[in-house]
C-alpha positions as CSV (number, residue, x, y, z in Angstrom):
1,M,-21.1,-32.0,6.0
2,F,-18.8,-29.7,7.9
3,K,-17.8,-32.0,10.8
4,H,-14.3,-32.5,9.3
5,L,-13.5,-28.8,9.2
6,K,-11.1,-27.3,11.7
7,A,-10.9,-23.6,12.7
8,V,-7.9,-21.7,11.3
9,P,-6.0,-19.0,13.1
10,G,-7.4,-15.5,12.6
11,D,-5.3,-12.6,11.3
12,P,-3.0,-11.6,14.1
13,L,-3.3,-7.9,13.4
14,L,-7.1,-8.1,13.6
15,A,-6.7,-10.0,16.9
16,L,-4.5,-7.2,18.1
17,I,-7.2,-4.6,17.3
18,V,-9.8,-6.7,19.3
19,A,-7.4,-7.0,22.2
20,H,-7.0,-3.2,22.3
21,Q,-10.7,-2.7,22.1
22,Q,-11.3,-4.9,25.1
23,D,-8.5,-3.4,27.2
24,P,-9.9,-1.3,30.1
25,N,-6.7,0.7,30.6
26,P,-7.6,4.4,29.8
27,K,-4.0,4.9,28.6
28,K,-4.1,2.2,26.0
29,I,-2.7,2.9,22.6
30,D,-3.5,1.1,19.3
31,L,-0.4,1.1,17.0
32,G,-1.6,-1.9,15.0
33,V,-4.5,-0.8,12.9
34,G,-3.5,0.2,9.3
35,V,-5.6,3.3,8.8
36,Y,-4.8,7.0,9.0
37,K,-5.9,8.7,12.3
38,D,-5.9,12.3,13.2
39,D,-4.6,13.7,16.5
40,A,-8.0,12.8,18.2
41,G,-7.6,9.2,17.2
42,Q,-10.3,9.3,14.5
43,T,-10.2,8.3,10.9
44,P,-11.8,11.5,9.4
45,I,-13.8,11.9,6.2
46,L,-11.9,14.4,4.1
47,H,-13.7,17.7,3.5
48,S,-13.2,17.3,-0.2
49,V,-14.9,13.9,0.0
50,K,-17.9,15.2,1.9
51,K,-18.4,18.0,-0.7
52,A,-18.1,15.5,-3.5
53,E,-20.7,13.2,-1.9
54,A,-23.1,16.1,-1.5
55,M,-22.8,16.8,-5.2
56,M,-23.3,13.1,-6.0
57,V,-26.5,12.9,-4.0
58,E,-27.8,16.0,-5.8
59,N,-26.9,14.8,-9.3
60,E,-27.1,11.0,-9.3
61,I,-29.8,9.7,-11.5
62,T,-29.3,5.9,-11.6
63,K,-28.0,2.9,-9.6
64,S,-27.5,0.8,-12.7
65,Y,-24.4,-1.4,-13.2
66,L,-21.1,0.3,-14.2
67,G,-19.9,-2.5,-16.3
68,V,-16.9,-4.9,-15.9
69,Y,-14.2,-2.2,-16.0
70,G,-16.1,0.4,-14.0
71,A,-16.8,3.9,-15.1
72,T,-15.1,4.7,-18.4
73,E,-14.2,8.2,-17.2
74,F,-12.3,6.7,-14.2
75,S,-9.5,5.1,-16.1
76,P,-7.8,8.4,-17.2
77,I,-7.7,9.5,-13.5
78,I,-5.9,6.3,-12.5
79,Q,-3.4,6.7,-15.3
80,E,-2.6,10.4,-14.7
81,L,-2.1,9.9,-11.0
82,L,0.3,7.0,-11.6
83,L,2.2,8.2,-14.6
84,G,1.7,11.9,-14.8
85,K,-0.4,13.9,-17.2
86,D,2.4,14.2,-19.8
87,S,3.2,10.5,-19.9
88,D,4.2,9.1,-23.3
89,I,2.9,5.7,-22.3
90,I,-0.6,7.3,-22.0
91,K,-0.2,9.2,-25.2
92,Q,0.8,6.0,-27.1
93,G,-2.1,4.0,-25.7
94,R,0.2,1.5,-24.1
95,I,-1.7,1.5,-20.8
96,Q,-5.2,0.2,-20.0
97,S,-6.8,0.6,-16.6
98,T,-9.8,-0.7,-14.7
99,Q,-11.6,0.2,-11.5
100,T,-11.4,-2.5,-8.8
101,P,-12.8,-3.0,-5.3
102,G,-9.8,-1.5,-3.5
103,G,-6.1,-2.2,-4.1
104,T,-6.7,-5.7,-2.7
105,G,-9.3,-6.4,-5.5
106,A,-6.7,-5.2,-8.1
107,L,-4.1,-7.6,-6.7
108,K,-6.6,-10.5,-6.7
109,V,-7.4,-9.8,-10.4
110,A,-3.7,-9.6,-11.2
111,A,-3.1,-12.9,-9.4
112,D,-5.9,-14.6,-11.4
113,F,-4.6,-13.1,-14.7
114,I,-1.0,-14.3,-14.0
115,S,-2.1,-17.7,-12.9
116,A,-4.2,-18.3,-16.0
117,N,-2.0,-16.7,-18.7
118,L,1.6,-16.7,-17.5
119,K,2.1,-20.4,-16.9
120,G,4.8,-21.2,-14.5
121,A,5.4,-17.6,-13.4
122,R,6.4,-17.3,-9.8
123,L,5.8,-14.1,-7.7
124,W,8.8,-12.6,-5.9
125,V,8.0,-10.5,-2.9
126,S,10.1,-8.6,-0.4
127,D,10.9,-10.1,3.0
128,P,8.8,-8.8,4.7
129,T,5.9,-7.7,2.7
130,W,2.2,-6.8,3.3
131,G,0.7,-9.8,5.1
132,N,-2.0,-10.4,2.5
133,H,0.2,-10.6,-0.6
134,E,1.1,-14.2,-0.2
135,S,-2.5,-15.3,0.6
136,I,-3.9,-13.5,-2.4
137,F,-1.4,-15.1,-4.9
138,N,-1.4,-18.5,-3.3
139,S,-5.2,-18.6,-3.5
140,A,-4.8,-18.2,-7.3
141,G,-2.2,-21.0,-7.5
142,V,0.8,-18.7,-8.0
143,E,4.0,-19.8,-6.2
144,V,5.3,-17.0,-3.9
145,I,9.1,-16.6,-3.1
146,A,10.7,-14.0,-0.9
147,Y,13.7,-12.0,-1.7
148,P,15.9,-10.2,1.0
149,Y,14.7,-6.7,1.7
150,Y,14.8,-5.3,5.3
151,D,18.1,-5.1,7.1
152,S,17.4,-5.2,10.9
153,V,21.0,-4.1,11.6
154,T,21.1,-0.9,9.5
155,N,17.3,-0.4,9.4
156,G,17.7,0.0,5.6
157,V,17.4,-2.2,2.5
158,R,19.5,-5.3,2.0
159,F,19.9,-4.2,-1.6
160,D,23.1,-6.2,-2.5
161,D,21.5,-9.4,-1.1
162,M,18.3,-8.6,-2.9
163,M,20.0,-8.2,-6.2
164,T,22.2,-11.3,-5.7
165,K,19.1,-13.4,-5.0
166,L,17.1,-12.1,-7.9
167,E,20.1,-12.4,-10.3
168,A,20.7,-16.0,-9.4
169,E,17.2,-17.4,-9.0
170,T,14.6,-15.6,-11.1
171,K,13.7,-17.0,-14.4
172,Q,12.2,-15.4,-17.5
173,G,8.5,-14.7,-17.1
174,D,8.6,-14.5,-13.3
175,V,6.8,-11.6,-11.6
176,L,8.6,-9.1,-9.4
177,L,6.4,-7.3,-6.9
178,L,7.7,-4.0,-5.7
179,H,6.2,-1.3,-3.4
180,A,5.9,2.0,-5.2
181,C,6.5,3.9,-1.9
182,C,5.8,3.8,1.8
183,H,6.8,0.1,2.1
184,N,4.3,-1.9,4.1
185,P,5.2,-3.0,6.8
186,T,8.7,-1.6,7.2
187,G,8.5,2.1,6.0
188,V,11.8,1.6,4.3
189,D,11.7,2.6,0.7
190,L,13.8,1.9,-2.4
191,K,16.1,4.8,-3.5
192,M,16.1,6.0,-7.1
193,A,19.4,4.2,-7.6
194,H,17.7,1.0,-6.6
195,W,14.9,1.5,-9.1
196,E,17.5,2.1,-11.8
197,A,19.3,-1.1,-11.0
198,L,16.1,-3.1,-10.7
199,T,14.9,-1.8,-14.1
200,D,18.1,-3.1,-15.7
201,L,17.5,-6.4,-13.9
202,V,13.9,-6.7,-15.1
203,N,15.0,-6.2,-18.7
204,K,18.0,-8.5,-18.4
205,R,16.1,-11.4,-16.7
206,G,12.8,-10.9,-18.7
207,L,10.7,-10.3,-15.6
208,L,7.2,-8.7,-15.3
209,P,7.1,-5.9,-12.6
210,L,4.0,-5.7,-10.5
211,I,4.0,-2.5,-8.6
212,D,1.8,-2.1,-5.5
213,A,1.0,1.6,-5.2
214,A,-1.2,1.7,-2.1
215,Y,0.1,4.9,-0.4
216,Q,0.6,7.5,-3.1
217,G,1.0,10.9,-1.5
218,F,1.9,9.6,2.0
219,G,5.7,9.6,1.5
220,D,7.1,12.8,0.0
221,G,4.3,13.9,-2.4
222,L,1.8,12.7,-5.0
223,E,4.3,13.2,-7.8
224,E,7.5,12.4,-5.8
225,D,6.2,9.0,-4.6
226,M,5.7,7.8,-8.1
227,A,9.3,8.7,-9.3
228,G,10.6,5.1,-9.2
229,L,7.5,3.6,-10.7
230,R,7.6,6.1,-13.6
231,Y,11.3,5.5,-14.2
232,M,10.7,1.8,-14.5
233,A,7.5,2.1,-16.5
234,E,9.2,4.2,-19.2
235,R,12.0,1.6,-19.6
236,V,10.4,-1.9,-19.4
237,P,8.2,-3.5,-22.1
238,S,5.4,-4.6,-19.7
239,M,4.1,-3.9,-16.2
240,L,1.1,-4.4,-13.9
241,I,0.2,-1.7,-11.4
242,A,-2.3,-2.2,-8.5
243,N,-3.2,1.1,-6.8
244,S,-5.5,2.0,-4.0
245,F,-7.6,5.2,-3.3
246,S,-8.4,4.0,0.3
247,K,-5.6,5.9,2.0
248,N,-5.1,9.1,0.0
249,F,-8.8,9.8,-0.3
250,G,-9.7,8.2,3.1
251,I,-12.4,6.1,1.6
252,Y,-11.4,2.8,3.1
253,R,-14.8,1.2,3.4
254,D,-15.9,2.3,-0.1
255,R,-13.3,-0.1,-1.6
256,C,-11.9,1.8,-4.5
257,G,-8.7,0.9,-6.4
258,G,-7.4,0.2,-9.9
259,L,-5.5,-2.3,-11.9
260,S,-3.4,-1.1,-14.9
261,V,-1.6,-3.1,-17.6
262,I,1.2,-1.6,-19.6
263,A,2.4,-3.4,-22.8
264,E,4.9,-2.8,-25.6
265,T,2.1,-1.8,-28.0
266,G,-1.5,-0.5,-27.7
267,E,-2.8,-3.6,-29.3
268,E,-1.0,-5.9,-26.8
269,A,-2.4,-3.7,-23.9
270,K,-5.9,-4.1,-25.3
271,N,-5.5,-7.9,-25.7
272,A,-4.3,-8.3,-22.1
273,F,-7.0,-6.0,-20.9
274,S,-9.7,-8.1,-22.5
275,I,-8.5,-11.1,-20.6
276,I,-8.4,-9.1,-17.4
277,G,-12.0,-8.3,-18.0
278,Q,-12.8,-12.0,-18.1
279,A,-11.0,-12.4,-14.8
280,I,-13.1,-9.6,-13.3
281,R,-16.3,-11.1,-14.6
282,A,-15.5,-14.5,-13.0
283,N,-14.5,-12.8,-9.7
284,Y,-16.8,-10.0,-8.6
285,S,-18.5,-9.3,-11.9
286,M,-18.5,-5.5,-11.6
287,P,-17.0,-3.0,-9.2
288,P,-19.0,-0.8,-6.8
289,A,-19.7,2.8,-7.9
290,H,-19.6,5.0,-4.9
291,G,-15.8,5.4,-4.2
292,A,-15.0,5.8,-7.9
293,T,-17.6,8.5,-8.3
294,V,-16.2,10.3,-5.2
295,V,-12.7,10.2,-6.8
296,H,-13.9,11.3,-10.2
297,T,-16.0,14.1,-8.8
298,I,-13.0,15.5,-6.9
299,M,-10.6,15.1,-9.7
300,S,-12.9,16.7,-12.3
301,H,-13.6,19.9,-10.2
302,P,-10.4,22.0,-9.9
303,E,-11.4,23.6,-6.5
304,L,-12.1,20.1,-5.0
305,R,-8.9,18.7,-6.4
306,A,-6.9,21.5,-4.9
307,E,-8.6,21.0,-1.6
308,W,-7.9,17.3,-1.7
309,E,-4.2,17.8,-2.5
310,T,-4.0,20.1,0.5
311,E,-5.6,17.4,2.7
312,V,-3.2,14.7,1.4
313,A,-0.3,17.0,2.3
314,E,-1.7,17.6,5.7
315,M,-2.0,13.8,6.4
316,R,1.5,13.3,5.0
317,N,3.0,16.2,7.1
318,R,1.3,14.9,10.2
319,I,2.8,11.5,9.9
320,N,6.3,12.8,9.0
321,G,6.1,15.2,11.8
322,L,5.2,12.4,14.2
323,R,8.3,10.5,13.1
324,E,10.4,13.5,14.0
325,K,8.7,14.0,17.4
326,L,9.2,10.3,18.2
327,V,12.9,10.4,17.5
328,I,13.4,13.5,19.6
329,K,11.2,12.3,22.5
330,L,12.7,8.8,22.6
331,A,16.2,10.3,22.8
332,A,15.1,12.7,25.6
333,S,13.6,9.7,27.5
334,G,17.0,8.3,28.0
335,V,16.4,5.2,26.0
336,S,19.7,3.3,25.1
337,K,18.7,2.5,21.5
338,D,19.2,4.9,18.6
339,F,15.8,5.3,17.0
340,S,16.8,8.1,14.5
341,F,16.1,5.7,11.6
342,I,12.3,6.2,12.3
343,Q,12.6,9.7,10.8
344,D,14.0,8.4,7.5
345,Q,11.1,5.9,7.0
346,R,8.0,6.9,5.0
347,G,4.3,6.1,5.2
348,M,2.1,5.0,8.0
349,F,4.2,2.1,9.2
350,S,7.5,1.8,10.9
351,Y,9.6,-1.2,11.7
352,S,10.5,0.1,15.2
353,G,13.4,-2.3,15.9
354,L,11.6,-3.5,19.0
355,T,12.1,-7.2,19.8
356,L,9.2,-9.6,20.4
357,E,9.9,-9.6,24.1
358,Q,9.8,-5.8,24.2
359,V,6.6,-5.7,22.2
360,R,4.9,-8.2,24.5
361,R,6.0,-6.2,27.6
362,L,4.6,-3.0,26.1
363,R,1.3,-4.9,25.6
364,S,1.0,-6.6,28.9
365,E,2.5,-3.9,31.2
366,F,1.5,-0.7,29.4
367,S,-1.4,-1.6,27.1
368,I,0.5,-0.4,24.0
369,Y,-0.5,-2.6,21.1
370,I,2.2,-3.1,18.4
371,A,2.5,-6.1,16.0
372,D,4.8,-8.9,17.1
373,T,7.2,-8.0,14.3
374,G,7.7,-4.6,15.9
375,R,5.7,-2.9,13.1
376,M,3.8,0.1,14.4
377,S,1.3,2.4,12.8
378,V,2.8,5.9,13.3
379,A,-0.7,7.4,12.6
380,G,-1.8,6.0,15.9
381,V,0.6,8.3,17.8
382,S,-0.9,11.6,19.0
383,D,0.2,14.6,21.1
384,D,-1.8,13.1,24.0
385,N,-0.1,9.7,24.0
386,I,3.4,10.3,22.6
387,D,5.0,11.0,26.0
388,Y,3.5,7.9,27.6
389,L,4.5,5.9,24.6
390,C,8.1,7.0,24.6
391,D,8.4,6.6,28.4
392,S,7.0,3.1,28.1
393,I,9.4,2.2,25.3
394,A,12.3,3.5,27.4
395,K,11.3,1.2,30.3
396,V,11.2,-2.0,28.2
397,V,14.3,-1.2,26.1
398,G,16.4,0.2,28.9
């Protein structure tokens, strides 16, 4: 039955992780894995999460199904974090939200919803974008097209080229995917002026924005990171938002995210949401409970919420601090290239500007594992390995 099947290539980033694990070099560094790490190289469980879980064990009385949309008390948490507690969109009932298995689950449901209900809609994604975006939407039968984004010369956004492409080639009903903050994989974010221009474009061309908000709190702050998303949400008729709690709550394996739909009226939002419910039922039926209960427990207890916000700030400050240290130490190492742009990037990832040849030399000669694109996970840098990393980069760059 399966004799005709041929093996397909595995995910190159996962292969990179395996190669690092099997490398016997005691100085090896993994800058490929996309999870937060502390200075000891561990992905810690937040103290607020441990306390919430202890409360859950004490108080949980059932393991029954949650229902298609997850826990009803979870939706307001999603909405407040994304739009703010004083949002008119929330007050007007124009947003509906569902719990999903991670941000990836939210994107998959969005893809199924678009494929079944927005016939002929194409998805526009940045070049580059998160490696799984194309696979998720192609699997739902949605055509994916790239627009210019990263400028390898200026290490910024090719915004004029981006706008020119979208102005010329999008059609009414197409979907425009944007990263809310901490762009994965480049770390190069849109400025507020960009969000303003894109909002005008969305309304002019009749596009549906789909915002991927996977890293809220890891850029400049929980509120600050949503500024562009909120600006656009307040000014466009419709929007989809996929968000993740994996990073800012550190609950990666518990698979907790959300999908929200914003419409012109409350009735339209409810209609779309009912169809999203059908897509969920046909996909994974119902979401898991643990991660959402953790988030709800933290957000509904003021002392836990305050502790969580402090922990998010600590993770953010560690990453931004590492960016600053990298720039200083690379300059001190005598490297010929100007790496100052790394300090301006946001989030866990950085397009380092290293070439494929340089990346492969780092891997083969120094056991430093960075993606072939030059994307590195800044969270994998530590006080113990930063000098070795910078000295090694200086040797391959010259």
